[in-house]
PDB file of N, CA, C and O in Angstrom, chain B, residues numbered from 101:
ATOM      1  N   MET B 101       0.460  -1.325  -0.127  1.00  0.00           N
ATOM      2  CA  MET B 101       0.402  -0.096   0.017  1.00  0.00           C
ATOM      3  C   MET B 101       0.672   0.647   0.295  1.00  0.00           C
ATOM      4  O   MET B 101      -0.276   1.432   0.300  1.00  0.00           O
ATOM      5  N   LEU B 102       1.858   1.239   0.745  1.00  0.00           N
ATOM      6  CA  LEU B 102       3.114   2.579   1.188  1.00  0.00           C
ATOM      7  C   LEU B 102       3.362   2.528   0.102  1.00  0.00           C
ATOM      8  O   LEU B 102       2.909   3.483  -0.529  1.00  0.00           O
ATOM      9  N   SER B 103       4.338   1.254  -0.917  1.00  0.00           N
ATOM     10  CA  SER B 103       4.784   1.183  -2.075  1.00  0.00           C
ATOM     11  C   SER B 103       4.563   2.046  -3.097  1.00  0.00           C
ATOM     12  O   SER B 103       5.166   2.919  -3.721  1.00  0.00           O
ATOM     13  N   ASN B 104       3.131   1.331  -3.051  1.00  0.00           N
ATOM     14  CA  ASN B 104       2.433   1.823  -4.457  1.00  0.00           C
ATOM     15  C   ASN B 104       2.427   3.086  -4.423  1.00  0.00           C
ATOM     16  O   ASN B 104       3.025   3.652  -5.337  1.00  0.00           O
ATOM     17  N   PHE B 105       1.657   4.047  -3.212  1.00  0.00           N
ATOM     18  CA  PHE B 105       1.599   5.685  -3.318  1.00  0.00           C
ATOM     19  C   PHE B 105       2.736   5.969  -3.055  1.00  0.00           C
ATOM     20  O   PHE B 105       2.634   7.098  -2.573  1.00  0.00           O
ATOM     21  N   ILE B 106       3.551   5.753  -3.049  1.00  0.00           N
ATOM     22  CA  ILE B 106       5.049   5.741  -4.154  1.00  0.00           C
ATOM     23  C   ILE B 106       5.442   5.887  -5.205  1.00  0.00           C
ATOM     24  O   ILE B 106       5.788   6.970  -5.678  1.00  0.00           O
ATOM     25  N   GLN B 107       5.458   5.034  -5.653  1.00  0.00           N
ATOM     26  CA  GLN B 107       5.685   4.471  -6.754  1.00  0.00           C
ATOM     27  C   GLN B 107       5.189   5.307  -7.628  1.00  0.00           C
ATOM     28  O   GLN B 107       5.777   5.998  -8.459  1.00  0.00           O
ATOM     29  N   LYS B 108       3.315   5.141  -7.237  1.00  0.00           N
ATOM     30  CA  LYS B 108       3.449   6.305  -8.454  1.00  0.00           C
ATOM     31  C   LYS B 108       3.075   7.379  -8.794  1.00  0.00           C
ATOM     32  O   LYS B 108       2.642   7.550  -9.933  1.00  0.00           O
ATOM     33  N   ASN B 109       3.171   8.724  -7.576  1.00  0.00           N
ATOM     34  CA  ASN B 109       4.059   9.562  -7.335  1.00  0.00           C
ATOM     35  C   ASN B 109       5.140  10.225  -7.834  1.00  0.00           C
ATOM     36  O   ASN B 109       5.362  11.314  -8.363  1.00  0.00           O
ATOM     37  N   LEU B 110       6.234   8.472  -7.255  1.00  0.00           N
ATOM     38  CA  LEU B 110       7.431   9.084  -8.102  1.00  0.00           C
ATOM     39  C   LEU B 110       7.009   9.635 -10.119  1.00  0.00           C
ATOM     40  O   LEU B 110       7.167  10.557 -10.918  1.00  0.00           O
ATOM     41  N   ALA B 111       6.557   8.582 -10.015  1.00  0.00           N
ATOM     42  CA  ALA B 111       6.334   8.154 -11.542  1.00  0.00           C
ATOM     43  C   ALA B 111       5.588  10.366 -12.524  1.00  0.00           C
ATOM     44  O   ALA B 111       5.993  11.101 -13.425  1.00  0.00           O
ATOM     45  N   LYS B 112       4.475  10.378 -11.552  1.00  0.00           N
ATOM     46  CA  LYS B 112       4.856  11.802 -11.892  1.00  0.00           C
ATOM     47  C   LYS B 112       5.355  12.981 -11.687  1.00  0.00           C
ATOM     48  O   LYS B 112       5.103  14.081 -12.180  1.00  0.00           O
ATOM     49  N   ALA B 113       6.426  12.465 -10.545  1.00  0.00           N
ATOM     50  CA  ALA B 113       7.565  14.030 -11.085  1.00  0.00           C
ATOM     51  C   ALA B 113       7.996  14.117 -12.127  1.00  0.00           C
ATOM     52  O   ALA B 113       8.132  13.546 -13.209  1.00  0.00           O
ATOM     53  N   ARG B 114       8.280  15.340 -11.350  1.00  0.00           N
ATOM     54  CA  ARG B 114       9.031  16.622 -12.899  1.00  0.00           C
ATOM     55  C   ARG B 114      10.196  17.077 -12.654  1.00  0.00           C
ATOM     56  O   ARG B 114      10.434  17.240 -11.457  1.00  0.00           O
ATOM     57  N   TYR B 115      11.410  17.469 -13.739  1.00  0.00           N
ATOM     58  CA  TYR B 115      12.870  17.728 -12.704  1.00  0.00           C
ATOM     59  C   TYR B 115      12.879  18.528 -14.319  1.00  0.00           C
ATOM     60  O   TYR B 115      12.129  18.281 -15.263  1.00  0.00           O
ATOM     61  N   LYS B 116      14.072  19.619 -14.239  1.00  0.00           N
ATOM     62  CA  LYS B 116      14.166  20.167 -14.393  1.00  0.00           C
ATOM     63  C   LYS B 116      16.233  21.109 -14.418  1.00  0.00           C
ATOM     64  O   LYS B 116      16.892  21.703 -13.564  1.00  0.00           O
ATOM     65  N   LEU B 117      16.363  20.903 -15.199  1.00  0.00           N
ATOM     66  CA  LEU B 117      17.800  21.224 -15.082  1.00  0.00           C
ATOM     67  C   LEU B 117      17.609  23.080 -14.833  1.00  0.00           C
ATOM     68  O   LEU B 117      16.830  23.598 -15.633  1.00  0.00           O
ATOM     69  N   LEU B 118      18.232  23.982 -13.856  1.00  0.00           N
ATOM     70  CA  LEU B 118      17.733  24.508 -13.616  1.00  0.00           C
ATOM     71  C   LEU B 118      19.876  26.077 -14.131  1.00  0.00           C
ATOM     72  O   LEU B 118      21.069  25.949 -13.853  1.00  0.00           O
ATOM     73  N   SER B 119      19.294  26.869 -14.679  1.00  0.00           N
ATOM     74  CA  SER B 119      20.965  27.882 -15.338  1.00  0.00           C
ATOM     75  C   SER B 119      22.026  26.712 -14.469  1.00  0.00           C
ATOM     76  O   SER B 119      22.609  25.652 -14.699  1.00  0.00           O
ATOM     77  N   ASP B 120      21.862  27.513 -13.545  1.00  0.00           N
ATOM     78  CA  ASP B 120      23.150  26.900 -12.645  1.00  0.00           C
ATOM     79  C   ASP B 120      23.705  25.641 -12.544  1.00  0.00           C
ATOM     80  O   ASP B 120      24.586  25.517 -11.693  1.00  0.00           O
ATOM     81  N   ARG B 121      23.326  24.417 -13.379  1.00  0.00           N
ATOM     82  CA  ARG B 121      23.463  22.874 -13.802  1.00  0.00           C
ATOM     83  C   ARG B 121      23.195  22.578 -12.574  1.00  0.00           C
ATOM     84  O   ARG B 121      24.287  22.795 -12.049  1.00  0.00           O
ATOM     85  N   THR B 122      22.331  22.148 -11.537  1.00  0.00           N
ATOM     86  CA  THR B 122      21.569  21.816 -11.011  1.00  0.00           C
ATOM     87  C   THR B 122      20.446  21.179 -10.939  1.00  0.00           C
ATOM     88  O   THR B 122      20.017  21.876 -11.858  1.00  0.00           O
ATOM     89  N   TYR B 123      19.640  20.558 -10.723  1.00  0.00           N
ATOM     90  CA  TYR B 123      18.269  19.347 -10.804  1.00  0.00           C
ATOM     91  C   TYR B 123      17.191  20.369  -9.523  1.00  0.00           C
ATOM     92  O   TYR B 123      17.329  20.606  -8.323  1.00  0.00           O
ATOM     93  N   PHE B 124      16.358  20.670 -10.348  1.00  0.00           N
ATOM     94  CA  PHE B 124      15.465  20.713  -9.687  1.00  0.00           C
ATOM     95  C   PHE B 124      14.107  19.443  -9.528  1.00  0.00           C
ATOM     96  O   PHE B 124      13.622  19.176 -10.628  1.00  0.00           O
ATOM     97  N   GLY B 125      13.593  18.818  -8.566  1.00  0.00           N
ATOM     98  CA  GLY B 125      13.060  18.448  -8.780  1.00  0.00           C
ATOM     99  C   GLY B 125      11.712  18.195  -8.081  1.00  0.00           C
ATOM    100  O   GLY B 125      11.793  18.461  -6.881  1.00  0.00           O
ATOM    101  N   GLU B 126      10.361  17.715  -8.510  1.00  0.00           N
ATOM    102  CA  GLU B 126       8.643  18.042  -7.899  1.00  0.00           C
ATOM    103  C   GLU B 126       7.721  17.120  -7.937  1.00  0.00           C
ATOM    104  O   GLU B 126       8.273  16.299  -8.670  1.00  0.00           O
ATOM    105  N   ILE B 127       6.982  16.794  -7.740  1.00  0.00           N
ATOM    106  CA  ILE B 127       5.846  15.776  -7.672  1.00  0.00           C
ATOM    107  C   ILE B 127       4.800  17.049  -7.670  1.00  0.00           C
ATOM    108  O   ILE B 127       4.988  17.777  -6.695  1.00  0.00           O
ATOM    109  N   PRO B 128       3.259  17.677  -8.940  1.00  0.00           N
ATOM    110  CA  PRO B 128       2.999  17.917  -8.965  1.00  0.00           C
ATOM    111  C   PRO B 128       2.075  16.971  -7.939  1.00  0.00           C
ATOM    112  O   PRO B 128       2.260  15.816  -7.554  1.00  0.00           O
ATOM    113  N   GLY B 129       0.292  18.568  -7.460  1.00  0.00           N
ATOM    114  CA  GLY B 129      -0.076  18.265  -6.690  1.00  0.00           C
ATOM    115  C   GLY B 129       0.197  17.817  -5.269  1.00  0.00           C
ATOM    116  O   GLY B 129      -0.826  17.317  -4.801  1.00  0.00           O
ATOM    117  N   LEU B 130       1.819  17.815  -3.898  1.00  0.00           N
ATOM    118  CA  LEU B 130       1.843  17.111  -3.474  1.00  0.00           C
ATOM    119  C   LEU B 130       2.645  18.595  -2.809  1.00  0.00           C
ATOM    120  O   LEU B 130       3.828  18.886  -2.985  1.00  0.00           O
ATOM    121  N   LYS B 131       1.929  19.157  -2.252  1.00  0.00           N
ATOM    122  CA  LYS B 131       2.298  20.663  -1.581  1.00  0.00           C
ATOM    123  C   LYS B 131       3.602  19.824  -0.627  1.00  0.00           C
ATOM    124  O   LYS B 131       3.738  18.770  -0.005  1.00  0.00           O
ATOM    125  N   GLY B 132       4.604  21.339  -1.064  1.00  0.00           N
ATOM    126  CA  GLY B 132       6.365  20.416  -0.698  1.00  0.00           C
ATOM    127  C   GLY B 132       7.128  19.698  -1.122  1.00  0.00           C
ATOM    128  O   GLY B 132       8.313  19.843  -0.823  1.00  0.00           O
ATOM    129  N   VAL B 133       6.807  18.907  -1.773  1.00  0.00           N
ATOM    130  CA  VAL B 133       7.302  17.599  -1.926  1.00  0.00           C
ATOM    131  C   VAL B 133       8.434  18.475  -3.352  1.00  0.00           C
ATOM    132  O   VAL B 133       7.744  18.850  -4.300  1.00  0.00           O
ATOM    133  N   TRP B 134       9.335  18.649  -3.440  1.00  0.00           N
ATOM    134  CA  TRP B 134      10.692  18.943  -4.265  1.00  0.00           C
ATOM    135  C   TRP B 134      12.200  18.606  -3.027  1.00  0.00           C
ATOM    136  O   TRP B 134      12.584  18.311  -1.895  1.00  0.00           O
ATOM    137  N   ALA B 135      12.613  19.065  -4.840  1.00  0.00           N
ATOM    138  CA  ALA B 135      14.057  18.338  -4.095  1.00  0.00           C
ATOM    139  C   ALA B 135      15.134  19.291  -4.569  1.00  0.00           C
ATOM    140  O   ALA B 135      14.530  20.162  -5.195  1.00  0.00           O
ATOM    141  N   SER B 136      16.269  19.525  -4.581  1.00  0.00           N
ATOM    142  CA  SER B 136      17.093  19.810  -5.513  1.00  0.00           C
ATOM    143  C   SER B 136      18.889  18.755  -5.032  1.00  0.00           C
ATOM    144  O   SER B 136      19.224  18.047  -4.083  1.00  0.00           O
ATOM    145  N   ALA B 137      19.517  19.193  -6.217  1.00  0.00           N
ATOM    146  CA  ALA B 137      20.519  18.829  -5.338  1.00  0.00           C
ATOM    147  C   ALA B 137      21.968  19.231  -7.309  1.00  0.00           C
ATOM    148  O   ALA B 137      21.837  19.843  -8.368  1.00  0.00           O
ATOM    149  N   LYS B 138      22.852  18.567  -6.774  1.00  0.00           N
ATOM    150  CA  LYS B 138      23.654  18.665  -8.582  1.00  0.00           C
ATOM    151  C   LYS B 138      23.890  17.759  -8.979  1.00  0.00           C
ATOM    152  O   LYS B 138      25.107  17.616  -9.091  1.00  0.00           O
ATOM    153  N   ASN B 139      23.310  16.938  -9.305  1.00  0.00           N
ATOM    154  CA  ASN B 139      23.415  15.636 -10.472  1.00  0.00           C
ATOM    155  C   ASN B 139      21.296  15.399 -10.690  1.00  0.00           C
ATOM    156  O   ASN B 139      20.665  16.455 -10.639  1.00  0.00           O
ATOM    157  N   LEU B 140      20.970  14.880 -10.774  1.00  0.00           N
ATOM    158  CA  LEU B 140      19.922  13.764 -11.613  1.00  0.00           C
ATOM    159  C   LEU B 140      19.189  13.165 -10.212  1.00  0.00           C
ATOM    160  O   LEU B 140      18.351  13.369  -9.334  1.00  0.00           O
ATOM    161  N   GLU B 141      20.370  12.118 -10.831  1.00  0.00           N
ATOM    162  CA  GLU B 141      20.426  10.984  -9.810  1.00  0.00           C
ATOM    163  C   GLU B 141      20.259  11.414  -7.997  1.00  0.00           C
ATOM    164  O   GLU B 141      19.545  10.955  -7.105  1.00  0.00           O
ATOM    165  N   VAL B 142      20.952  12.139  -8.021  1.00  0.00           N
ATOM    166  CA  VAL B 142      20.813  13.104  -6.286  1.00  0.00           C
ATOM    167  C   VAL B 142      19.762  13.623  -6.193  1.00  0.00           C
ATOM    168  O   VAL B 142      19.305  13.586  -5.051  1.00  0.00           O
ATOM    169  N   CYS B 143      19.001  14.236  -7.118  1.00  0.00           N
ATOM    170  CA  CYS B 143      18.147  14.566  -7.080  1.00  0.00           C
ATOM    171  C   CYS B 143      16.795  13.806  -6.768  1.00  0.00           C
ATOM    172  O   CYS B 143      15.831  14.071  -6.049  1.00  0.00           O
ATOM    173  N   ARG B 144      17.240  12.357  -7.914  1.00  0.00           N
ATOM    174  CA  ARG B 144      15.703  11.737  -6.895  1.00  0.00           C
ATOM    175  C   ARG B 144      16.052  10.727  -6.354  1.00  0.00           C
ATOM    176  O   ARG B 144      15.418   9.706  -6.619  1.00  0.00           O
ATOM    177  N   THR B 145      16.665  10.690  -5.840  1.00  0.00           N
ATOM    178  CA  THR B 145      17.206   9.344  -4.345  1.00  0.00           C
ATOM    179  C   THR B 145      16.461  11.485  -3.752  1.00  0.00           C
ATOM    180  O   THR B 145      15.316  11.452  -4.205  1.00  0.00           O
ATOM    181  N   GLY B 146      16.567  12.329  -3.365  1.00  0.00           N
ATOM    182  CA  GLY B 146      16.559  12.849  -2.625  1.00  0.00           C
ATOM    183  C   GLY B 146      15.249  13.854  -2.313  1.00  0.00           C
ATOM    184  O   GLY B 146      15.099  14.670  -1.404  1.00  0.00           O
ATOM    185  N   LEU B 147      14.145  13.385  -3.687  1.00  0.00           N
ATOM    186  CA  LEU B 147      12.803  12.782  -3.757  1.00  0.00           C
ATOM    187  C   LEU B 147      11.702  12.079  -2.871  1.00  0.00           C
ATOM    188  O   LEU B 147      10.654  12.256  -2.249  1.00  0.00           O
ATOM    189  N   THR B 148      12.488  11.327  -3.177  1.00  0.00           N
ATOM    190  CA  THR B 148      11.913   9.881  -2.332  1.00  0.00           C
ATOM    191  C   THR B 148      12.483   9.984  -1.191  1.00  0.00           C
ATOM    192  O   THR B 148      11.706   9.227  -0.609  1.00  0.00           O
ATOM    193  N   GLU B 149      13.399  10.385  -0.170  1.00  0.00           N
ATOM    194  CA  GLU B 149      12.893  10.823   1.345  1.00  0.00           C
ATOM    195  C   GLU B 149      12.120  11.464   1.189  1.00  0.00           C
ATOM    196  O   GLU B 149      11.209  11.450   2.016  1.00  0.00           O
ATOM    197  N   ILE B 150      12.066  12.180   0.297  1.00  0.00           N
ATOM    198  CA  ILE B 150      11.553  13.870   0.732  1.00  0.00           C
ATOM    199  C   ILE B 150       9.672  13.424   0.414  1.00  0.00           C
ATOM    200  O   ILE B 150       8.879  14.086   1.083  1.00  0.00           O
ATOM    201  N   LEU B 151       9.090  12.400  -0.523  1.00  0.00           N
ATOM    202  CA  LEU B 151       8.429  11.910  -0.391  1.00  0.00           C
ATOM    203  C   LEU B 151       7.628  11.079   0.740  1.00  0.00           C
ATOM    204  O   LEU B 151       6.426  10.900   0.936  1.00  0.00           O
ATOM    205  N   GLU B 152       8.523  10.748   1.246  1.00  0.00           N
ATOM    206  CA  GLU B 152       8.511   9.374   2.286  1.00  0.00           C
ATOM    207  C   GLU B 152       8.473   9.865   3.623  1.00  0.00           C
ATOM    208  O   GLU B 152       7.965   9.094   4.438  1.00  0.00           O
ATOM    209  N   ASN B 153       8.807  10.749   3.965  1.00  0.00           N
ATOM    210  CA  ASN B 153       8.928  12.057   5.090  1.00  0.00           C
ATOM    211  C   ASN B 153       7.340  12.768   5.335  1.00  0.00           C
ATOM    212  O   ASN B 153       6.669  13.094   6.314  1.00  0.00           O
ATOM    213  N   TRP B 154       7.190  12.794   3.921  1.00  0.00           N
ATOM    214  CA  TRP B 154       5.662  13.912   3.911  1.00  0.00           C
ATOM    215  C   TRP B 154       4.671  13.128   4.180  1.00  0.00           C
ATOM    216  O   TRP B 154       3.926  13.434   5.110  1.00  0.00           O
ATOM    217  N   LEU B 155       4.502  12.252   3.622  1.00  0.00           N
ATOM    218  CA  LEU B 155       3.662  10.493   3.888  1.00  0.00           C
ATOM    219  C   LEU B 155       3.937  10.374   5.181  1.00  0.00           C
ATOM    220  O   LEU B 155       2.855  10.639   5.705  1.00  0.00           O
ATOM    221  N   PHE B 156       4.679  10.148   6.014  1.00  0.00           N
ATOM    222  CA  PHE B 156       4.975   9.574   7.100  1.00  0.00           C
ATOM    223  C   PHE B 156       3.769  10.283   7.977  1.00  0.00           C
ATOM    224  O   PHE B 156       2.893   9.841   8.721  1.00  0.00           O
ATOM    225  N   LEU B 157       4.334  12.224   7.311  1.00  0.00           N
ATOM    226  CA  LEU B 157       4.116  12.887   9.007  1.00  0.00           C
ATOM    227  C   LEU B 157       2.291  13.322   8.323  1.00  0.00           C
ATOM    228  O   LEU B 157       1.496  13.930   9.040  1.00  0.00           O
ATOM    229  N   LYS B 158       1.995  12.948   7.134  1.00  0.00           N
ATOM    230  CA  LYS B 158       0.274  12.883   6.826  1.00  0.00           C
ATOM    231  C   LYS B 158      -0.212  12.309   7.515  1.00  0.00           C
ATOM    232  O   LYS B 158      -1.359  12.433   7.942  1.00  0.00           O
ATOM    233  N   LEU B 159       1.167  10.982   7.953  1.00  0.00           N
ATOM    234  CA  LEU B 159      -0.145   9.659   8.008  1.00  0.00           C
ATOM    235  C   LEU B 159      -0.490  10.098   9.544  1.00  0.00           C
ATOM    236  O   LEU B 159      -1.680  10.034   9.850  1.00  0.00           O
ATOM    237  N   CYS B 160       0.375  10.510  10.474  1.00  0.00           N
ATOM    238  CA  CYS B 160       0.437  10.593  11.731  1.00  0.00           C
ATOM    239  C   CYS B 160      -0.188  11.728  11.983  1.00  0.00           C
ATOM    240  O   CYS B 160      -0.713  11.791  13.095  1.00  0.00           O
ATOM    241  N   SER B 161      -0.304  12.749  11.211  1.00  0.00           N
ATOM    242  CA  SER B 161      -1.218  13.627  12.000  1.00  0.00           C
ATOM    243  C   SER B 161      -3.051  13.529  11.103  1.00  0.00           C
ATOM    244  O   SER B 161      -4.168  13.980  11.359  1.00  0.00           O
ATOM    245  N   LYS B 162      -2.610  12.915  10.317  1.00  0.00           N
ATOM    246  CA  LYS B 162      -4.515  12.048   9.866  1.00  0.00           C
ATOM    247  C   LYS B 162      -4.912  12.656   9.296  1.00  0.00           C
ATOM    248  O   LYS B 162      -6.129  12.531   9.162  1.00  0.00           O
ATOM    249  N   GLU B 163      -4.298  13.642   8.615  1.00  0.00           N
ATOM    250  CA  GLU B 163      -4.637  14.064   6.791  1.00  0.00           C
ATOM    251  C   GLU B 163      -5.062  12.896   6.544  1.00  0.00           C
ATOM    252  O   GLU B 163      -4.950  11.747   6.971  1.00  0.00           O
ATOM    253  N   LYS B 164      -5.764  13.678   5.464  1.00  0.00           N
ATOM    254  CA  LYS B 164      -6.344  12.638   4.454  1.00  0.00           C
ATOM    255  C   LYS B 164      -6.074  13.140   3.549  1.00  0.00           C
ATOM    256  O   LYS B 164      -6.344  14.293   3.213  1.00  0.00           O
ATOM    257  N   ILE B 165      -5.200  11.952   2.727  1.00  0.00           N
ATOM    258  CA  ILE B 165      -4.269  12.350   1.936  1.00  0.00           C
ATOM    259  C   ILE B 165      -4.636  12.110   0.500  1.00  0.00           C
ATOM    260  O   ILE B 165      -4.252  10.946   0.610  1.00  0.00           O
ATOM    261  N   SER B 166      -5.063  12.173  -0.834  1.00  0.00           N
ATOM    262  CA  SER B 166      -5.477  12.108  -1.529  1.00  0.00           C
ATOM    263  C   SER B 166      -4.942  10.582  -2.776  1.00  0.00           C
ATOM    264  O   SER B 166      -3.819  10.259  -3.165  1.00  0.00           O
ATOM    265  N   GLY B 167      -6.049  10.093  -3.018  1.00  0.00           N
ATOM    266  CA  GLY B 167      -5.383   8.876  -3.647  1.00  0.00           C
ATOM    267  C   GLY B 167      -4.290   7.989  -2.414  1.00  0.00           C
ATOM    268  O   GLY B 167      -3.307   7.407  -2.873  1.00  0.00           O
ATOM    269  N   PHE B 168      -4.432   7.965  -1.570  1.00  0.00           N
ATOM    270  CA  PHE B 168      -4.422   7.584  -0.515  1.00  0.00           C
ATOM    271  C   PHE B 168      -5.204   6.727   0.112  1.00  0.00           C
ATOM    272  O   PHE B 168      -5.932   7.503   0.730  1.00  0.00           O
ATOM    273  N   VAL B 169      -5.710   5.203   0.498  1.00  0.00           N
ATOM    274  CA  VAL B 169      -7.233   4.534   1.480  1.00  0.00           C
ATOM    275  C   VAL B 169      -6.271   3.555   2.154  1.00  0.00           C
ATOM    276  O   VAL B 169      -5.520   2.810   1.525  1.00  0.00           O
ATOM    277  N   VAL B 170      -6.342   3.606   3.272  1.00  0.00           N
ATOM    278  CA  VAL B 170      -6.545   2.783   4.166  1.00  0.00           C
ATOM    279  C   VAL B 170      -6.954   1.615   4.594  1.00  0.00           C
ATOM    280  O   VAL B 170      -7.726   1.641   5.552  1.00  0.00           O
ATOM    281  N   GLN B 171      -6.681   0.676   4.193  1.00  0.00           N
ATOM    282  CA  GLN B 171      -8.028  -0.395   3.619  1.00  0.00           C
ATOM    283  C   GLN B 171      -7.769  -1.067   5.570  1.00  0.00           C
ATOM    284  O   GLN B 171      -6.589  -0.915   5.886  1.00  0.00           O
ATOM    285  N   THR B 172      -8.344  -1.488   6.343  1.00  0.00           N
ATOM    286  CA  THR B 172      -9.404  -1.772   7.747  1.00  0.00           C
ATOM    287  C   THR B 172      -9.052  -3.158   7.161  1.00  0.00           C
ATOM    288  O   THR B 172      -8.936  -3.295   5.943  1.00  0.00           O
ATOM    289  N   ASP B 173      -8.878  -4.203   8.032  1.00  0.00           N
ATOM    290  CA  ASP B 173      -9.917  -5.923   8.070  1.00  0.00           C
ATOM    291  C   ASP B 173     -10.759  -6.275   9.241  1.00  0.00           C
ATOM    292  O   ASP B 173     -11.390  -7.331   9.251  1.00  0.00           O
TER     293      ASP B 173
END
């Protein structure tokens, strides 16, 4: 469930090469989920970590997350 949410949203990520030759990445629709780094791979890794932390904080605060459904049996 968590992995699916993370992978689905990472697939939506947008990356830009900035004028200073660093990379900026963000996930549209997820406010505050962005990263920047000197190379694309480090930017992707950072964005993954930011998304994981964002999701953890949202779950801890019991905020609704669009596209995420907690299943209870």
